C-alpha positions as CSV (number, residue, x, y, z in Angstrom):
1,M,44.6,-144.8,-46.7
2,S,47.7,-145.1,-48.8
3,A,49.5,-148.5,-48.5
4,K,52.6,-146.6,-47.1
5,D,50.5,-145.1,-44.3
6,A,48.8,-148.5,-43.6
7,A,52.3,-150.1,-43.5
8,D,53.5,-147.5,-41.0
9,A,50.4,-147.8,-38.9
10,Y,50.6,-151.6,-38.9
11,R,54.2,-151.6,-37.8
12,R,53.2,-149.1,-34.9
13,F,49.9,-150.5,-33.8
14,M,49.7,-154.1,-34.8
15,N,53.3,-155.4,-34.5
16,P,53.3,-155.1,-30.8
17,F,50.7,-157.8,-30.6
18,A,52.8,-160.2,-32.4
19,G,52.9,-163.6,-30.6
20,K,49.9,-162.4,-28.5
21,A,47.2,-162.5,-31.2
22,Y,46.9,-163.9,-34.7
23,L,47.6,-160.8,-36.8
24,E,46.0,-160.2,-40.3
25,A,46.8,-158.0,-43.1
26,P,44.3,-155.4,-44.2
27,A,41.4,-157.0,-46.1
28,V,40.9,-156.1,-49.8
29,T,38.3,-157.0,-52.3
30,N,38.3,-158.0,-55.9
31,A,37.7,-154.4,-56.8
32,P,40.2,-153.4,-59.4
33,P,42.5,-151.5,-56.9
34,G,42.4,-154.2,-54.2
35,M,45.1,-156.6,-55.1
36,K,47.4,-153.9,-56.4
37,W,47.0,-152.0,-53.0
38,L,47.7,-155.3,-51.1
39,K,50.8,-156.1,-53.1
40,E,52.1,-152.5,-52.5
41,F,51.2,-152.7,-48.8
42,L,53.1,-156.0,-48.4
43,S,56.1,-154.7,-50.2
44,L,56.2,-151.7,-47.9
45,C,55.4,-153.4,-44.6
46,T,58.8,-154.6,-44.0
47,G,59.3,-156.2,-40.5
48,C,55.5,-156.6,-40.2
49,H,54.3,-159.7,-38.6
50,I,51.4,-161.2,-40.5
51,D,49.8,-164.5,-39.8
52,F,47.1,-164.4,-42.6
53,V,45.6,-162.2,-45.4
54,P,41.8,-161.8,-45.3
55,I,40.1,-161.7,-48.7
56,H,36.7,-160.5,-49.9
57,W,35.2,-161.4,-53.3
58,Y,31.8,-160.1,-54.7
59,D,30.6,-161.0,-58.3
60,S,28.2,-163.2,-60.2
61,A,27.6,-166.7,-58.9
62,T,28.2,-167.8,-62.5
63,N,31.7,-166.6,-62.4
64,I,33.3,-169.6,-60.5
65,E,36.5,-169.7,-62.4
66,Y,37.2,-165.9,-61.6
67,F,36.5,-166.7,-57.8
68,K,39.0,-169.5,-57.9
69,N,41.6,-167.6,-59.9
70,Y,41.3,-164.5,-57.7
71,L,41.9,-166.5,-54.6
72,T,44.8,-168.3,-56.1
73,D,46.3,-165.2,-57.3
74,A,45.8,-163.7,-53.8
75,H,47.8,-166.4,-52.3
76,D,50.6,-166.2,-54.9
77,I,50.8,-162.4,-54.1
78,A,50.4,-162.5,-50.4
79,G,52.5,-165.6,-49.6
80,H,50.5,-166.1,-46.5
81,D,47.6,-168.3,-45.6
82,L,44.3,-166.6,-46.7
83,W,40.9,-166.3,-44.8
84,T,38.0,-165.8,-47.2
85,T,36.1,-163.7,-44.8
86,E,33.5,-162.3,-47.1
87,F,32.3,-163.5,-50.5
88,N,29.1,-163.4,-52.4
89,G,28.1,-165.0,-55.6
90,S,25.0,-163.1,-56.7
91,G,22.3,-164.4,-59.0
92,T,19.3,-166.5,-58.9
93,S,18.6,-168.9,-56.2
94,S,19.6,-171.8,-58.5
95,E,22.9,-170.0,-59.5
96,T,23.8,-169.2,-55.8
97,K,23.2,-172.8,-54.7
98,S,25.3,-174.1,-57.6
99,F,28.0,-171.6,-56.7
100,L,28.1,-172.6,-53.0
101,R,28.1,-176.4,-53.9
102,T,31.1,-175.9,-56.2
103,V,33.2,-173.3,-54.2
104,I,32.9,-174.6,-50.7
105,P,34.3,-178.0,-51.4
106,W,37.0,-176.3,-53.6
107,L,37.9,-173.9,-50.6
108,D,38.1,-176.6,-48.1
109,S,40.6,-178.5,-50.5
110,R,43.1,-175.5,-50.5
111,S,45.7,-175.9,-47.7
112,Y,46.4,-172.2,-47.9
113,I,42.7,-171.2,-47.2
114,T,42.6,-171.7,-43.6
115,R,39.2,-170.1,-42.8
């Protein structure tokens, strides 16, 4: 769906629930068009009530700095609290354990990552 169609649908179908439910922007991933699409959606969704932005990330468990930079950039672009609703650092058992031991405390230390 184009960002324009999504913004139009958000205003029509989501905005009526403002104040009645916690409203999220559409979730995007770290795939190349994800953040570009989110940025366009947010610029077009004038008058939209958005409480948080869900973010997904999938990459190598050894790419910790990319994970941190991606979430930091997402917050800078979105200007809203983030919910990291899906993420996966793929690799060996040792790599994934190290990834989780590193990123979970980092996630918890960011006030803008609320879930």
